[in-house]
Structure formats: C-alpha cells, structure tokens
C-alpha positions, 0 to 999 in steps of 0.5 A: 031750838030755844037757847037759854044763857044759864049757870049753876049757883048758890043764892045768897041771903039778903043780909049777905047782899046788904053787907056786900053793898056796904062793902062796895060803898066803902070801896067806891069812896076811893073814886076809882074810875073805870070800875063796873060794879056788880049789882050787890042784890044780884051777886051769887056764888057761881058753881058752873057757868054753862053758857047758852044751852038748849032749853030741852036740857034743863031737866037733864042738868037739874038731874045731874045737880041732884045726883051731885048733891046726893048725900051732901047735907046743908053746910055753913059758909062765911065771907072772908077776905077781899082780893083781886084777880089775877092779883092785887097789882094787876086787878081785873076783878075785885072779889070777896073770898069765902071760908067755912066748910069749903071742903063740902063746897069743893065736893059739891062743885067737883060732883057737879063738874063730873055729872055734867061731862056726860051731858056735854059740858067740858070740865073747868080747867082752872082750879075752883076758887070760891068767891063773890065778884064785886066789880070788874075793871074796864080795859082802859084802866091803866096799870097804875090805877089797877095797882092803886085799886088793889091797895084800896081792896087790901085796906078795905075789909068787911065791917063784921063777920058774916056767915050763912047756910047753904041749903040749895043749889039753883039752875039759873037763867041770865038775860042780858039787858042794857041795865045789866043781867036779870037772873031768874031761877029755872030749878032748885035742888035742896041739900038733905 
C-alpha cells in the first residue's frame, strides 16, 4: 500500500514569501549558529499535519476538507509580529504570527479537525496557534544562544504591513530529500 507524507495547508502568495525571505535575511545578520532556516519559498500555513497516509485516503480527506470549508467565504490574513516557541528565552522555533480574520481561520481549522476524526485522525491536543515557521534551532544551541536569538527576533520586525486573501485550502504531499522537503499539491478546495 502506497504511503504519502501529507498535510493540509494554505499556500502563500509570492509577495508574502518574498517578504519572509527579506525578514530571514535581516535575522541572519545576527550571525546565530545552529539555525536551520526554512526555505522561504516553501513556507505555508499548516492547518493539519497528517503524517504518512495511505494514498487511497486522499479522496476521503479532500471530501472532509470540502465539508469543513462549506459556507466559509474567502477571508483576509496579515503578517503580524515575530516570535518563538516555546518562548523567546528558550527559542526552538522562530515564527511570524498572523492577524486579520483569525476567527474565520480558527473556524476552518476546527472544522477540518472535526471532519478528519471519523477518518481516523486524532484531533490535535494543543491549541491552534496560526504561524509561519522561519527557522528551527538545532539541539546543540546553548541556552544563552537561544536567549540571544530570542532578543534578535524581538528586535527584528517586518519592514512593512503585508496582507493576503485566503481563497483555497490544499492537501499537500511532502517528499523529504537531503536538500529539504519538496512539496506538491494533491488536491485543492476553493472557499466560496
């Protein structure tokens, strides 16, 4: 049985990816070691990581996304503040938060979670925190370096305001390679 590493996501417009690349460039000037930067042109807003799934489930998953998206019209999001998980004193992941119509985004996320449970996907136990991942710190990074990187993240904001419209949700395939993950679309559901 063919397995596909997959996730459900919102793809970003090119101008947003370019803005994220510029932000990464400004963060890189801090010279932080042990940072694995995410390719800015592969950044997306993950709604649900599915892991390895049977290829035969893709139609059923797409149907669940369609049901969850029913009645949700296109909506607006914008890039907001920079931050880090779990916090800025012990940064493991650097990110950009999102603003705009977050209520509609949460409604869509909750609907997808609920519609996937009958197919066999456990609902996420952590609260949904909409963000775009910029970088991950390697395990070898010291606590002092993590804190220093957190200060850099705090002092390095976006150069301008960036907004974008959400018109569709994608079921994506992720192929892991030595050069990084390669993403391709399995299906797309339009918001109406």
